[in-house]
N, C-alpha and C positions, 0 to 999 in steps of 0.2 A: 135122419139126415144131419150131418155135422154142420154146425153154424160156424161160418168163417168170420174171423175178425177183420175189420177194416184196418188196413195199415197205411200209415202216412209218415212223412217227414216234415218237420216244421223247421225252416231255415230262419235264423234270428240274427238281426242286426242289433248291437247293444251300444249304449253310450260308452265312451272311453272309460276304462277302469272298472266297468261293471260286468265284464264277461263271466268271471267265476261265480259271482253272486247269482247272476241270472241262471247260469247252468245248475247250480245247487237248488235254487227255488223251483226250477222247472221239474227237477227230479221228484219233488214232493207232490206233484199233481197226479192224481189217479189217471192211468192211461199212458203216461210217459214212461216208457220202458228203459230208455237210454238217452243220455244227453252228452254231447262231446263238444268241447272247445275245438275249433278248427281254424285253419288259415285260409285266406282267400276272401272272396266277396262277402261271406257271412262269418259271424263270430261263433255261433253255437248251432249245432244241428241236433234236434230232438227226434227220436223214433217213437211213434205212437201206435198203440193197438187199442181200438175201441169197437163196440158192437155195431154202431151205426153213424151216419153223418151228423145227426143231432148231437151225439156225444162228442164227436170230433169238434164241432163248433164250440161246445163248452170248453173243451181243452184249449182250443185257440184263444178263446176269450180270456181264460185264466192266464195263459202265457203272455198275452198282450198287456195284461194288468200288472205284470211284474215290474217293479221299479227298475229303470235302466234299459228296458226294451224299447227300441226305436221303431222297428218295423219287422214284420214277419212275412214269409212266403210259405205256402203249403203245397206239398206234392203228395198226391194219393198214389199208392203203389198199385200197379196193374199186374203184378207178377202172377198171382193166382188165376186171374182171368186169362192171361196169355197162355198159361200152362194148360188150362182147360180146352183151349182152341186147338192145341197141337195134337 
């Protein structure tokens, strides 16, 4: 049976002037597959793929420890689960 990765998006608010540094530091964290600077309510959105919820927690902790990060919100993707139900 194929093991599915847990997919999530971490929405990040940064201190003024720290956006690009936070984005680059986030990309160094294992499990962070993409990070984009964005407009709107959040400054950076990171796409995460990990094997389980514990690993996701470790990624969140590391992102929150980056200098310049003010706050994060995490959204876990339900895409695979919804597809299975169809």
